[in-house]
C-alpha positions as semicolon CSV with decimal commas, in nm:
position;residue;x (nm);y (nm);z (nm)
1;X;-12,804;-2,826;-0,568
2;X;-13,160;-2,890;-0,459
3;X;-13,256;-3,250;-0,520
4;X;-13,602;-3,338;-0,647
5;X;-13,663;-3,549;-0,336
6;X;-13,583;-3,255;-0,111
7;X;-13,811;-3,024;-0,309
8;X;-14,090;-3,282;-0,294
9;X;-14,047;-3,307;0,082
10;X;-14,064;-2,931;0,121
11;X;-14,378;-2,901;-0,090
12;X;-14,549;-3,199;0,075
13;X;-14,487;-3,078;0,426
14;X;-14,592;-2,726;0,335
15;X;-14,919;-2,867;0,208
16;X;-14,994;-3,064;0,524
17;X;-14,890;-2,807;0,784
18;X;-14,740;-2,464;0,822
19;X;-14,406;-2,618;0,918
20;X;-14,155;-2,678;0,640
21;X;-13,873;-2,927;0,693
22;X;-13,530;-2,765;0,684
23;X;-13,174;-2,885;0,659
24;X;-12,973;-2,726;0,938
25;X;-12,766;-2,443;0,796
26;X;-12,532;-2,190;0,945
27;X;-12,551;-1,815;1,009
28;X;-12,439;-1,620;0,706
29;X;-12,302;-1,329;0,909
30;X;-12,263;-1,188;1,256
31;X;-12,556;-1,004;1,416
32;X;-12,566;-0,645;1,287
33;X;-12,563;-0,340;1,510
34;X;-12,938;-0,299;1,463
35;X;-13,093;-0,551;1,707
36;X;-13,413;-0,563;1,501
37;X;-13,235;-0,658;1,179
38;X;-13,222;-1,020;1,055
39;X;-12,892;-1,195;1,106
40;X;-12,931;-1,571;1,055
41;X;-13,062;-1,771;0,761
42;X;-13,077;-2,146;0,715
43;X;-13,028;-2,290;0,369
44;X;-13,189;-2,601;0,228
45;X;-12,847;-2,690;0,083
46;X;-12,595;-2,515;0,313
47;X;-12,285;-2,615;0,116
48;X;-12,417;-2,476;-0,212
49;X;-12,640;-2,201;-0,077
50;X;-12,796;-2,030;-0,380
51;X;-12,553;-2,174;-0,636
52;X;-12,824;-2,382;-0,805
53;X;-13,043;-2,078;-0,878
54;X;-12,975;-1,891;-1,204
55;X;-12,865;-1,533;-1,147
56;X;-13,119;-1,393;-1,393
57;X;-13,475;-1,516;-1,351
58;X;-13,760;-1,446;-1,595
59;X;-14,099;-1,447;-1,423
60;X;-14,436;-1,539;-1,574
61;X;-14,702;-1,494;-1,307
62;X;-15,075;-1,432;-1,275
63;X;-14,991;-1,170;-1,009
64;X;-14,686;-1,018;-1,172
65;X;-14,658;-0,688;-0,986
66;X;-14,691;-0,844;-0,641
67;X;-14,464;-1,140;-0,706
68;X;-14,197;-0,920;-0,863
69;X;-14,212;-0,694;-0,558
70;X;-14,167;-0,984;-0,318
71;X;-13,878;-1,144;-0,508
72;X;-13,697;-0,812;-0,545
73;X;-13,755;-0,727;-0,179
74;X;-13,596;-1,058;-0,073
75;X;-13,293;-0,997;-0,297
76;X;-13,254;-0,647;-0,157
77;X;-13,275;-0,761;0,205
78;X;-13,029;-1,052;0,184
79;X;-12,671;-0,970;0,087
80;X;-12,604;-1,332;-0,018
81;X;-12,843;-1,279;-0,310
82;X;-12,648;-0,987;-0,452
83;X;-12,627;-1,027;-0,828
84;X;-12,964;-1,199;-0,866
85;X;-13,225;-1,029;-1,083
86;X;-13,592;-1,112;-1,143
87;X;-13,743;-0,972;-1,464
88;X;-14,098;-0,931;-1,592
89;X;-14,124;-1,197;-1,863
90;X;-14,434;-1,043;-2,017
91;X;-14,237;-0,731;-2,110
92;X;-13,922;-0,899;-2,237
93;X;-14,081;-1,082;-2,528
94;X;-13,816;-1,270;-2,723
95;X;-13,544;-1,030;-2,606
96;X;-13,371;-1,238;-2,343
97;X;-13,080;-1,103;-2,136
98;X;-12,732;-1,240;-2,197
99;X;-12,587;-1,507;-1,971
100;X;-12,742;-1,796;-1,781
101;X;-13,112;-1,747;-1,722
102;X;-13,390;-1,937;-1,551
103;X;-13,768;-1,920;-1,555
104;X;-14,033;-1,904;-1,285
105;X;-14,392;-1,979;-1,384
106;X;-14,649;-1,927;-1,110
107;X;-15,028;-1,925;-1,137
108;X;-15,346;-2,008;-0,951
109;X;-15,565;-2,284;-1,088
110;X;-15,803;-2,126;-1,339
111;X;-15,563;-1,842;-1,415
112;X;-15,340;-2,035;-1,651
113;X;-15,447;-1,811;-1,939
114;X;-15,293;-1,514;-1,759
115;X;-14,945;-1,661;-1,802
116;X;-14,989;-1,834;-2,138
117;X;-14,888;-1,532;-2,347
118;X;-14,580;-1,479;-2,131
119;X;-14,478;-1,845;-2,158
120;X;-14,530;-1,836;-2,535
121;X;-14,246;-1,582;-2,561
122;X;-13,991;-1,851;-2,468
123;X;-13,992;-2,165;-2,689
124;X;-13,767;-2,359;-2,450
125;X;-14,014;-2,298;-2,166
126;X;-14,331;-2,415;-2,341
127;X;-14,262;-2,794;-2,331
128;X;-14,174;-2,767;-1,961
129;X;-14,505;-2,602;-1,874
130;X;-14,688;-2,859;-2,087
131;X;-14,511;-3,142;-1,905
132;X;-14,606;-2,991;-1,571
133;X;-14,974;-2,932;-1,646
134;X;-15,034;-3,258;-1,834
135;X;-14,823;-3,501;-1,631
136;X;-14,650;-3,366;-1,322
137;X;-14,950;-3,236;-1,127
138;X;-15,129;-3,572;-1,151
139;X;-14,806;-3,749;-1,053
140;X;-14,775;-3,529;-0,744
141;X;-15,140;-3,590;-0,655
142;X;-15,084;-3,966;-0,678
143;X;-14,770;-3,940;-0,467
144;X;-14,963;-3,749;-0,202
145;X;-15,238;-4,011;-0,194
146;X;-14,978;-4,286;-0,158
147;X;-14,825;-4,109;0,143
148;X;-15,169;-4,115;0,305
149;X;-15,234;-4,474;0,197
150;X;-14,913;-4,603;0,354
151;X;-14,958;-4,403;0,673
152;X;-14,677;-4,155;0,617
153;X;-14,929;-3,873;0,628
154;X;-15,246;-3,887;0,842
155;X;-15,578;-3,957;0,670
156;X;-15,727;-3,629;0,789
157;X;-15,462;-3,420;0,615
158;X;-15,609;-3,163;0,378
159;X;-15,586;-3,222;0,002
160;X;-15,284;-3,084;-0,177
161;X;-15,313;-2,722;-0,286
162;X;-14,953;-2,641;-0,378
163;X;-14,788;-2,809;-0,674
164;X;-14,443;-2,730;-0,801
165;X;-14,136;-2,872;-0,967
166;X;-13,784;-2,766;-1,060
167;X;-13,680;-2,865;-1,412
168;X;-13,319;-2,932;-1,512
169;X;-13,152;-2,894;-1,854
170;X;-13,142;-3,268;-1,919
171;X;-13,340;-3,487;-2,155
172;X;-13,583;-3,602;-1,884
173;X;-13,573;-3,271;-1,691
174;X;-13,421;-3,438;-1,384
175;X;-13,090;-3,351;-1,217
176;X;-12,778;-3,551;-1,303
177;X;-12,425;-3,544;-1,169
178;X;-12,338;-3,302;-1,446
179;X;-12,627;-3,066;-1,366
180;X;-12,517;-2,728;-1,239
181;X;-12,865;-2,619;-1,139
182;X;-13,226;-2,593;-1,243
183;X;-13,347;-2,376;-1,530
184;X;-13,723;-2,363;-1,466
185;X;-13,952;-2,364;-1,165
186;X;-14,320;-2,421;-1,242
187;X;-14,586;-2,388;-0,972
188;X;-14,965;-2,416;-0,960
189;X;-15,166;-2,288;-0,663
190;X;-15,503;-2,452;-0,600
191;X;-15,577;-2,232;-0,296
192;X;-15,794;-1,921;-0,280
193;X;-15,508;-1,700;-0,164
194;X;-15,131;-1,674;-0,208
195;X;-15,031;-1,934;0,053
196;X;-14,831;-2,148;-0,189
197;X;-14,622;-1,854;-0,304
198;X;-14,558;-1,759;0,059
199;X;-14,419;-2,106;0,127
200;X;-14,205;-2,135;-0,184
201;X;-14,063;-1,802;-0,297
202;X;-13,764;-1,804;-0,063
203;X;-13,692;-2,170;-0,152
204;X;-13,641;-2,049;-0,510
205;X;-13,299;-1,934;-0,388
206;X;-13,237;-2,235;-0,163
207;X;-13,347;-2,058;0,157
208;X;-13,552;-2,243;0,417
209;X;-13,894;-2,067;0,430
210;X;-13,942;-2,094;0,808
211;X;-13,591;-1,966;0,875
212;X;-13,646;-1,676;0,636
213;X;-13,962;-1,569;0,816
214;X;-13,816;-1,609;1,165
215;X;-13,517;-1,396;1,067
216;X;-13,753;-1,126;0,946
217;X;-13,633;-1,134;0,587
218;X;-13,942;-1,293;0,434
219;X;-14,186;-1,080;0,631
220;X;-14,405;-0,880;0,395
221;X;-14,359;-0,515;0,489
222;X;-14,689;-0,420;0,323
223;X;-14,905;-0,655;0,530
């Protein structure tokens, strides 16, 4: 299971450089016959792999078509993600699929209204998004400033642009020993492009972003 500390480290390092810290994983399979095909992926939590990620994910995004395409492309390319499904939350309404589900909320700053109707379809999701927008972003900003203040990050590092948090089904939304995984991922992108999504979408499944790109799995075929 992805710990909050590990997720914070991933997001912080992604914000300060293009390199994302990874926990050393292991190849998931032998190299295929096609020499150009990806063959090795590193996982942020190698022992659990994608076990912490719900199999059915409901997406609320301000760029729904593109983000759905990228998530579904990743699932299609990586056999270890077989069984995962990402659904358009704006079309589901209150009709949720059976079984364990999770939510992904992703928007650029200023585009929150583009996901508000989607979020409103799911009563259990609304307090999570409220917590994130009213408390968590400022907490992450303060944490970032403290890292600079105490010399952990250099003073010239650029301001944070990527904010995100995994929420767990506990009273305070944090993981416990009894937690089996997260149920909501909420992200806010303060950049002018999609850089935050590029750094985080593979980590949704517990995959190291740099490893995913180097293996050719996270490469966007349409770019």
